[in-house]
C-alpha positions in Angstrom: -64.2 41.4 22.5 -66.0 38.2 23.7 -66.4 34.7 22.5 -69.5 33.2 21.6 -70.2 30.7 25.0 -67.9 32.4 26.9 -68.8 34.8 29.7 -67.8 38.3 28.7 -64.3 39.1 30.3 -63.9 42.3 32.0 -60.4 42.8 30.6 -60.5 41.1 27.2 -57.9 39.9 25.6 -55.0 40.3 25.4 -55.0 41.5 28.7 -54.7 45.3 29.7 -52.4 44.9 32.7 -50.8 42.2 32.8 -51.1 40.2 29.5 -48.7 37.5 28.2 -46.1 37.3 28.9 -47.7 38.0 32.6 -45.8 40.8 34.9 -44.7 39.7 38.3 -46.1 36.2 39.7 -46.0 34.2 36.2 -48.6 32.8 33.8 -51.2 33.5 34.1 -51.9 37.5 34.1 -53.1 39.2 37.2 -55.5 41.5 36.2 -57.6 41.2 33.2 -55.5 38.4 31.6 -56.4 35.2 30.3 -58.5 33.5 32.3 -60.4 36.5 33.8 -60.1 37.3 37.4 -63.8 37.3 38.4 -66.1 35.1 36.5 -63.6 33.6 34.0 -63.3 30.2 33.3 -63.5 28.4 35.6 -66.2 30.8 37.3 -64.9 30.7 40.7 -62.2 32.7 42.4 -58.9 30.6 43.3 -59.1 28.8 39.9 -58.1 25.1 39.4 -57.3 23.5 41.6 -59.4 25.0 44.1 -57.9 24.6 47.5 -55.2 25.6 49.4 -52.0 23.4 48.9 -51.6 22.5 45.4 -49.0 20.2 44.0 -46.7 20.4 45.7 -47.4 22.8 48.2 -45.6 26.1 48.4 -46.2 29.8 48.8 -46.4 31.6 45.3 -46.5 28.2 42.9 -47.1 27.6 39.5 -48.3 29.8 38.4 -48.1 32.7 41.4 -50.9 35.0 41.3 -53.6 36.1 43.3 -57.1 34.5 41.6 -55.1 33.3 38.6 -55.0 29.9 37.1 -53.7 28.0 39.2 -54.3 29.5 42.3 -52.7 32.1 44.3 -51.7 29.8 47.3 -50.1 26.6 46.6 -49.4 26.4 43.2 -46.8 24.3 41.2 -43.7 24.1 41.4 -42.4 25.5 44.7 -40.6 28.5 45.3 -40.4 32.0 44.3 -40.5 31.4 40.8 -42.3 29.6 37.7 -40.5 27.0 35.4 -38.0 27.8 34.5 -37.8 29.8 37.8 -37.1 33.4 37.8 -38.9 36.6 38.7 -41.1 36.8 36.0 -43.0 34.7 33.5 -42.8 32.5 30.8 -40.6 33.5 29.4 -38.4 35.2 32.2 -37.8 38.6 32.3 -34.5 38.3 33.9 -32.4 35.5 32.3 -34.9 33.5 29.9 -34.2 30.0 28.8 -31.3 29.2 28.9 -31.2 30.7 32.1 -28.9 33.7 32.6 -27.2 31.9 35.4 -26.6 28.2 35.0 -28.3 27.5 31.9 -27.9 24.2 30.0 -25.1 22.9 30.5 -25.2 24.4 34.0 -22.5 26.3 35.4 -22.7 25.6 38.7 -25.4 23.3 39.5 -27.9 21.2 38.1 -30.5 21.5 35.5 -31.3 24.3 35.3 -29.9 25.7 38.6 -31.9 28.9 40.0 -33.9 29.3 43.3 -36.7 27.2 43.2 -36.4 25.6 39.8 -36.3 21.7 38.8 -34.2 20.1 41.5 -30.3 20.3 40.7 -28.5 17.4 40.9 -25.7 17.0 43.1 -22.5 17.1 40.6 -20.9 19.8 39.9 -22.6 20.1 36.5 -23.5 18.3 33.4 -25.9 15.7 32.5 -26.8 14.1 34.8 -24.2 14.8 37.5 -21.4 14.6 35.4 -18.1 16.8 35.5 -17.5 19.6 33.3 -15.2 19.2 30.7 -14.3 21.4 27.3 -16.0 19.4 24.9 -19.7 18.4 24.0 -20.9 15.6 21.5 -18.4 14.6 19.2 -15.9 17.1 20.2 -12.2 16.4 21.6 -13.3 17.4 25.1 -15.6 14.7 26.0 -18.5 13.0 25.1 -21.0 14.3 27.7 -23.2 17.1 27.7 -21.9 20.3 25.6 -19.2 21.7 27.4 -19.7 19.2 29.9 -17.3 16.1 31.0 -16.2 13.4 28.7 -18.4 10.9 30.3 -17.8 6.6 30.7 -19.9 4.0 31.6 -20.6 3.5 35.5 -17.7 1.6 36.6 -15.4 2.3 33.8 -11.9 3.5 33.5 -11.3 7.4 33.7 -11.3 9.6 31.1 -8.7 9.0 28.7 -7.9 5.6 29.9 -8.2 2.5 27.7 -11.4 0.3 28.2 -10.2 -3.0 30.6 -10.7 -6.0 28.0 -13.6 -8.4 28.9 -12.7 -11.3 31.2 -10.6 -13.9 29.5 -9.7 -11.6 26.4 -6.1 -11.3 25.6 -4.1 -8.3 26.5 -3.7 -5.5 24.0 -1.4 -6.7 21.2 -0.7 -10.2 22.6 1.2 -12.8 21.0 -1.0 -14.9 19.1 -1.9 -18.3 20.9 -1.7 -21.3 19.1 -4.4 -24.0 18.4 -5.7 -23.3 22.2 -3.0 -21.3 24.2 0.8 -21.6 24.5 3.9 -19.7 22.9 4.8 -19.2 19.2 7.9 -20.8 19.2 10.6 -22.5 21.4 14.1 -21.5 22.3 15.6 -24.0 19.6 14.0 -22.7 16.8 16.5 -20.5 14.9 15.5 -16.7 14.4 14.4 -15.8 10.9 16.1 -13.8 8.8 14.1 -11.1 7.2 13.9 -10.0 3.7 15.3 -11.8 0.9 18.2 -14.2 1.7 18.9 -15.8 -1.9 22.6 -15.4 -3.4 20.9 -14.4 -6.9 18.7 -11.9 -8.0 16.8 -10.7 -10.7 19.0 -8.8 -13.5 17.0 -5.7 -14.1 15.9 -5.3 -17.8 16.9 -8.6 -18.6 15.3 -9.8 -22.0 15.4 -13.6 -22.9 15.6 -12.6 -26.8 19.0 -10.9 -26.5 20.3 -13.4 -23.9 19.8 -16.2 -26.2 21.7 -14.0 -28.9 24.6 -14.3 -26.2 24.3 -18.0 -26.2 24.1 -18.8 -29.6 27.2 -16.6 -30.3 28.9 -18.1 -27.6 28.4 -21.8 -28.8 28.2 -20.9 -32.6 31.4 -22.0 -34.7 34.7 -23.3 -33.5 35.0 -23.6 -29.8 32.8 -22.3 -26.7 32.7 -19.3 -24.9 32.6 -20.8 -21.6 33.0 -17.3 -20.1 29.9 -15.8 -21.5 27.5 -18.7 -20.6 28.6 -18.6 -16.9 28.5 -14.8 -16.7 24.7 -15.1 -18.1 23.7 -18.0 -16.6 25.2 -16.8 -13.1 23.4 -13.2 -13.4 19.9 -14.3 -14.1 17.2 -15.7 -12.0 15.4 -18.8 -12.4 12.3 -17.1 -13.6 14.7 -15.4 -16.2 16.8 -18.6 -17.2 13.8 -20.7 -17.9 12.2 -18.4 -20.7 15.4 -18.6 -22.6 14.7 -22.1 -23.6 11.4 -21.2 -25.5 13.0 -18.2 -27.0 16.4 -20.1 -28.5 13.7 -22.0 -30.1 11.7 -19.5 -31.4 14.8 -17.4 -32.6 16.8 -20.1 -34.0 14.6 -23.2 -34.5 17.1 -25.4 -32.5 16.6 -26.6 -29.0 18.9 -25.0 -26.4 19.5 -28.1 -24.1 20.5 -30.1 -26.8 23.1 -27.4 -28.1 24.5 -26.9 -24.7 24.9 -30.7 -24.2 26.6 -30.9 -27.3 29.1 -28.1 -26.6 29.5 -28.6 -22.4 30.8 -31.7 -20.4 30.8 -33.3 -17.1 29.7 -31.5 -13.9 29.7 -28.3 -15.7 27.1 -29.3 -18.2 24.9 -30.9 -15.5 25.1 -27.8 -13.6 24.1 -25.2 -16.6 21.2 -27.7 -17.4 19.7 -27.8 -13.8 19.8 -24.1 -14.3 17.6 -24.0 -16.7 14.6 -26.0 -15.4 12.0 -24.7 -13.1 12.4 -25.8 -9.5 9.5 -28.6 -9.5 10.8 -30.0 -12.9 14.2 -30.1 -11.2 12.8 -31.9 -7.9 11.2 -34.3 -10.3 14.2 -35.5 -12.1 16.3 -35.4 -9.0 13.7 -37.7 -7.4 13.8 -39.9 -10.8 17.6 -40.3 -10.7 17.4 -41.1 -6.8 14.9 -44.1 -7.4 15.6 -45.4 -11.0 18.7 -47.9 -11.1 20.2 -50.8 -9.4 20.4 -48.1 -5.6 18.4 -45.7 -4.2 19.6 -42.4 -3.1 17.7 -42.5 0.0 19.3 -38.9 1.5 18.1 -37.3 -1.4 14.6 -38.6 -1.3 14.5 -37.1 2.5 16.0 -34.0 1.5 13.8 -33.0 -0.8 10.6 -34.4 0.8 11.6 -32.7 4.2 12.7 -29.5 3.2 10.0 -28.3 0.2 6.4 -26.9 1.0 3.0 -28.6 0.6 2.5 -26.8 -2.6 5.8 -27.3 -4.0 6.0 -31.2 -3.2 2.3 -31.4 -5.1 3.5 -29.4 -7.9 6.5 -32.1 -8.3 4.2 -35.2 -8.1 2.2 -33.8 -10.9 4.9 -33.4 -13.0 6.6 -36.7 -11.9 3.4 -38.2 -13.2 3.5 -36.3 -16.2 7.1 -36.8 -17.1 7.4 -40.4 -16.5 3.9 -41.8 -16.4 3.8 -43.4 -12.9 2.9 -41.4 -9.5 5.4 -40.4 -7.2 3.9 -42.5 -4.5 3.8 -45.8 -6.5 7.4 -45.2 -7.7 8.7 -44.7 -4.1 6.5 -47.4 -2.6 7.9 -49.7 -5.4 11.7 -49.1 -4.6 11.4 -48.9 -0.6 10.0 -50.8 2.1 9.1 -51.2 5.8 8.9 -48.1 7.8 10.9 -45.9 5.6 8.6 -46.4 2.9 6.0 -45.3 5.4 7.9 -42.2 6.1 8.4 -41.3 2.3 4.9 -42.2 1.4 3.6 -39.6 4.0 5.8 -36.7 3.5 5.0 -37.2 -0.4 1.2 -36.7 0.3 1.9 -32.8 1.1 -0.3 -32.7 3.6 1.8 -31.1 6.6 0.2 -28.8 8.5 1.3 -25.6 7.6 0.1 -22.9 10.4 2.6 -20.9 11.9 0.9 -20.8 15.9 1.7 -23.5 18.3 -0.4 -25.3 21.3 1.9 -26.0 24.3 -0.5 -28.1 25.7 -0.8 -30.1 22.3 3.1 -30.0 21.9 3.7 -31.3 25.6 1.2 -34.1 24.6 3.1 -34.9 21.5 6.4 -35.1 23.8 4.8 -37.4 25.7 3.7 -39.9 22.9 7.3 -39.8 21.6 8.8 -40.7 24.9 6.1 -43.3 25.7 6.7 -44.7 21.8 10.5 -44.8 22.2 12.6 -44.2 25.3 9.8 -45.5 27.7 9.1 -48.6 25.9 10.5 -51.9 25.2 10.9 -51.6 21.6 10.0 -48.7 19.4 6.6 -47.7 17.6 7.6 -46.3 14.6 4.3 -45.2 13.4 3.8 -43.0 16.5 7.1 -40.9 15.3 6.0 -41.1 11.7 2.2 -39.6 12.7 4.1 -36.6 14.5 6.8 -35.8 12.3 5.2 -35.9 9.2 2.0 -34.0 9.9 2.7 -31.6 12.5 3.7 -27.8 11.6 7.2 -27.1 11.8 7.0 -24.4 14.4 5.0 -26.9 16.3 7.3 -29.9 15.8 10.2 -27.3 17.0 8.0 -26.7 20.3 7.8 -30.6 20.6 11.5 -30.7 20.6 12.1 -28.5 23.2 9.1 -30.2 25.6 11.0 -33.5 24.9 14.3 -32.1 25.9 12.8 -30.9 29.1 10.6 -33.8 29.6 13.4 -36.6 29.7 16.6 -34.9 29.3 18.0 -35.9 26.0 17.8 -34.6 22.7 15.4 -36.4 20.3 17.9 -36.8 17.6 19.8 -39.2 19.9 16.4 -40.7 21.1 15.7 -41.3 17.3 19.6 -43.1 16.9 19.2 -44.8 20.5 16.0 -46.4 19.2 16.1 -46.9 15.3 18.4 -48.0 12.6 19.1 -48.3 8.9 17.1 -45.7 6.7 14.4 -45.2 8.8 16.8 -43.9 11.6 18.5 -41.7 9.0 15.6 -40.4 7.4 13.8 -39.3 11.0 16.9 -37.7 12.0 17.1 -35.7 8.8 13.7 -34.8 9.3 14.4 -33.1 12.7 17.5 -31.6 11.6 15.8 -29.9 8.8 12.8 -29.0 10.9 15.1 -27.4 13.5 17.4 -25.5 11.5 17.0 -26.0 7.7 19.9 -23.8 6.5 22.3 -25.6 9.1 20.6 -28.9 7.8 21.6 -27.9 4.1 25.3 -26.7 5.4 26.0 -30.1 6.9 24.9 -31.6 3.7 27.1 -29.4 1.5 29.9 -30.4 4.2 29.8 -33.9 3.7 29.6 -33.8 0.0 32.6 -32.3 -0.3 34.8 -33.6 2.7 36.8 -36.5 1.9 38.4 -38.2 -0.9 35.5 -37.8 -3.6 33.0 -35.0 -4.1 29.3 -35.7 -4.1 28.6 -33.5 -7.0 25.2 -34.4 -7.7 24.1 -33.4 -4.1 26.4 -30.4 -4.5 24.7 -29.1 -7.8 21.2 -30.0 -6.3 21.9 -27.9 -3.3 23.3 -24.8 -4.8 20.9 -24.4 -7.2 17.5 -25.3 -5.6 18.8 -23.0 -2.5 20.2 -20.3 -4.4 17.2 -18.2 -4.3 15.7 -19.3 -0.9 18.5 -19.3 1.8 21.9 -19.6 0.2 23.0 -16.6 2.4 21.9 -18.4 5.8 23.5 -21.6 4.6 26.7 -19.8 4.3 26.4 -18.4 7.6 25.7 -21.5 9.3 28.5 -23.3 7.2 31.1 -20.7 8.8 29.9 -20.9 12.3 29.7 -24.8 12.2 33.1 -25.7 9.8 35.0 -22.9 10.4 35.3 -22.1 6.6 33.5 -20.2 4.4 31.3 -22.3 1.8 33.2 -20.4 -0.9 36.7 -21.6 0.2 35.4 -25.1 0.4 33.7 -25.0 -2.9 36.9 -23.5 -4.3 39.2 -26.2 -3.0 37.0 -29.1 -4.0 36.1 -28.1 -7.8 37.8 -26.8 -10.7 37.7 -25.0 -14.1 34.2 -23.6 -15.2 32.2 -25.9 -13.3 33.7 -24.0 -10.0 33.1 -20.9 -11.2 29.5 -21.1 -12.1 29.2 -22.7 -8.7 30.8 -19.5 -6.9 28.3 -17.4 -8.8 25.3 -19.1 -7.1 27.5 -19.2 -3.9 27.5 -15.4 -4.2 30.8 -14.3 -2.3 32.7 -15.4 0.4 32.1 -14.7 4.0 
């Protein structure tokens, strides 16, 4: 059979004795194959290219045949076999593609490894020159060639090892630095207790409608059942007590606060009414009592403003303005003066930095500023103390106090006492104590309220109510450690009656 325009072939297509695939010597066939041996295309003996020494020159190149296409002597590539190398044509007779011995991935050589094949890689296997492993792409054994080694980046860590960090990057799972770098706290900072540290917890299944029935029954008729009131108020959390006011009016059409005032007296009445107020309302009323009248309770102002969060201070300020028709800042400004007024006004803004991180370099700078404003100066720059103590975060200030101690060998409290006097001194010392150890600060306030001839009941009530769901357990621990007696014992010895019983409910137990 012949095609138009082509010379007739002696062997035809497909070849008689060496068709496709060819017999030994590869592709094209030997005799009678395509192209023809004598007179085919191209029509000369030796095929293309016609000269000896093809690319690359070797004996028996590609394809290795006498008179075939390409030439008999000097085929491409070298060695005694075609591509892939093997005795035989394409596809190979023995061990085709992949090759019988050393396919892809190759067992003992490059890609692929045979006599005269594609130049093998110097490695033991894989692509390229990667060591073999038990897994291929996406398999647990590695990420190299199928069945090959887990490959890494050049210069990277050995397989199975974590990648190194970028230069300057933090180590794995570091402690977070602060604004720039540093440590999160300092040795003076007390360890925060984990979990809930209040003494009053939610009562399971509490219902304000049922609770007001108990209160109404306790106050109705002749006499008052104080024990029922103590048991009820002392076993409910603030969020369970506050709704009782609305529930009482809804159920009985009467005001619970008014009825309690008519039934209770003295400090027991004050304590019971304080427990029925939301924390921000209670703080606003305490600030109002501290400011109004002939004198000012500066310690109360400092206690509240230095120990509350920004959100709590702002809420208290809003309630103060709504309840008393005057902003808290204006009320403070009209009742105080000098640097003490500036200190309180700064605190009542509720703008303290509340980040938990610490920049040691900035802490050292602040410590140097405090030293330069006080101990290292004739006179004292109170405004520098004001700026740092009222604006910096609590963790940062603890680091500042530590750096100050290291720098000048004196505690910051002692320096303030040496450099200042009056209300501004007591105010700044209170801020320092509260920042260093808040439970310890309140333990000291409680101890001072009860020691001596009289009892500062307003201070006692305020702290017991406001801290009963915050850190009362920690305050009790600090009290025992600092004064050798439990808070429960001192309350029992300094108060009496129903007032004492309700206070001990808030205390939560003896240590």
